[in-house]
C-alpha positions in Angstrom: -31.0 -113.1 31.2 -27.6 -113.8 29.6 -27.4 -110.2 28.4 -28.1 -108.8 31.9 -25.4 -111.1 33.4 -22.8 -109.9 30.9 -23.8 -106.3 31.5 -23.4 -106.8 35.2 -20.0 -108.5 34.7 -18.9 -105.6 32.6 -20.1 -103.1 35.2 -18.2 -104.9 37.9 -15.1 -104.8 35.8 -15.6 -101.0 35.2 -16.1 -100.5 39.0 -12.7 -102.3 39.7 -11.0 -100.2 37.0 -12.5 -96.9 38.3 -11.5 -97.7 41.9 -8.1 -98.9 41.0 -6.9 -96.4 38.6 -8.7 -93.5 40.2 -7.4 -94.5 43.6 -3.8 -94.6 42.4 -4.0 -91.4 40.4 -5.6 -89.5 43.3 -2.4 -90.1 45.5 -0.4 -88.2 42.9 -3.0 -85.4 42.9 -3.0 -85.2 46.7 0.6 -84.1 46.7 0.0 -81.5 44.1 -3.1 -80.2 46.0 -0.8 -79.9 49.1 1.7 -78.0 47.0 -1.0 -75.6 45.7 -2.5 -75.0 49.2 1.0 -74.3 50.5 1.6 -71.7 47.9 4.2 -73.6 46.0 2.8 -73.0 42.5 5.9 -71.1 41.3 8.0 -74.2 41.9 5.8 -76.3 39.6 6.8 -76.9 36.0 5.2 -75.3 33.0 5.5 -77.9 30.2 3.1 -76.3 27.7 3.5 -72.6 28.4 0.4 -71.9 30.5 2.3 -70.5 33.5 3.3 -72.5 36.6 0.2 -71.6 38.7 -2.3 -72.5 36.0 -0.4 -75.7 35.1 -0.4 -76.8 38.8 -4.1 -76.0 39.1 -5.0 -78.0 35.9 -2.9 -80.9 36.8 -4.3 -80.9 40.4 -7.8 -81.0 39.1 -6.9 -83.8 36.6 -5.1 -85.8 39.1 -7.3 -85.2 42.2 -10.7 -83.9 41.4 -11.3 -86.0 38.2 -10.1 -89.3 39.9 -12.5 -88.5 42.7 -15.4 -88.2 40.2 -14.3 -91.3 38.5 -14.2 -93.3 41.7 -17.7 -92.2 42.4 -18.7 -92.8 38.8 -20.1 -89.3 38.5 -19.6 -87.7 35.0 -17.1 -90.5 34.3 -16.6 -89.9 30.6 -16.2 -86.2 31.1 -13.9 -86.6 34.2 -11.7 -89.0 32.4 -10.8 -86.5 29.6 -8.6 -84.2 31.7 -6.7 -87.3 33.1 -6.1 -88.4 29.5 -4.9 -85.0 28.6 -2.7 -84.7 31.6 -1.1 -88.1 31.0 -0.6 -87.3 27.4 1.4 -84.1 28.3 3.4 -86.2 30.9 4.2 -88.9 28.3 4.8 -86.9 25.2 5.9 -83.5 26.4 7.5 -83.9 29.8 9.0 -87.3 29.0 9.4 -86.7 25.3 13.1 -87.6 25.2 12.8 -90.5 27.7 12.5 -94.2 26.7 9.2 -95.8 26.2 9.6 -98.4 28.9 10.9 -98.5 32.5 13.2 -101.4 31.5 14.9 -99.3 28.8 15.2 -96.4 31.2 16.8 -98.7 33.8 19.2 -100.1 31.3 20.3 -96.6 30.2 20.6 -95.5 33.8 22.7 -98.4 34.9 24.9 -98.3 31.8 25.6 -94.6 32.5 23.9 -93.4 29.3 21.3 -91.6 31.4 21.4 -89.7 34.7 17.7 -90.6 35.3 15.4 -93.6 35.3 12.4 -91.7 33.8 10.3 -93.2 31.0 6.9 -92.7 29.3 5.7 -95.9 30.7 4.0 -94.7 34.0 2.1 -91.9 32.2 1.0 -94.4 29.5 -0.2 -96.9 32.1 -2.5 -94.2 33.5 -3.5 -92.8 30.1 -4.8 -96.2 28.6 -7.4 -97.0 31.3 -8.7 -93.4 31.5 -9.0 -93.4 27.8 -11.0 -96.6 28.0 -13.3 -94.9 30.5 -13.9 -92.0 28.0 -15.5 -94.6 25.7 -17.1 -96.9 28.2 -18.4 -94.6 30.9 -18.7 -95.8 34.5 -21.1 -98.8 34.0 -24.3 -99.6 36.0 -22.3 -99.6 39.3 -21.8 -95.9 39.4 -23.6 -92.7 40.2 -23.9 -92.2 36.4 -25.6 -95.6 36.2 -27.9 -94.8 39.2 -28.9 -91.4 37.6 -29.6 -93.2 34.2 -31.7 -95.9 35.9 -33.8 -93.3 37.7 -34.3 -91.3 34.5 -35.3 -94.5 32.7 -37.8 -95.4 35.5 -39.2 -91.9 35.4 -39.6 -92.0 31.6 -41.3 -95.4 31.8 -43.6 -94.1 34.5 -44.5 -91.0 32.4 -45.1 -93.2 29.3 -47.3 -95.6 31.3 -49.4 -92.6 32.6 -49.7 -91.3 29.0 -51.2 -94.6 27.9 -53.8 -94.7 30.6 -57.3 -93.8 29.3 -58.5 -90.6 30.8 -61.9 -90.3 32.1 -63.9 -87.4 30.9 -65.9 -86.0 33.7 
């Protein structure tokens, strides 16, 4: 009973994490989806040399489609991988020369040492929870959990039928 309670508590925590982090990232992906649909791919950056249209398509998938799957808890581990990759590129390629924290970026900006307030911190604050979901999955309160529960019920039903003595007629 205690183990079931702990598992349910963990699943509630994972649900909150999925809804929160997925919901926030999907707002970034929405803008990129609008850019892509409006034909603005050539205006998008190309941080790792794939070309602007492909870069925009990949980032749109990782920031809109993947968070949608994560919110639903469908293929959660797999859907979190592109988000981790996208945020890694944002933190370590796009913001490679920027400070680690927003505080350090603000201090540099207000002192005149930098013309921007950019830092690695926002990308890392997305990367860490998505990386956690790669390892934990979506929990019981997800479509993944529902699918696993149905498969388990079917397997138990099949095993129960296999144990039933068969009458020979």
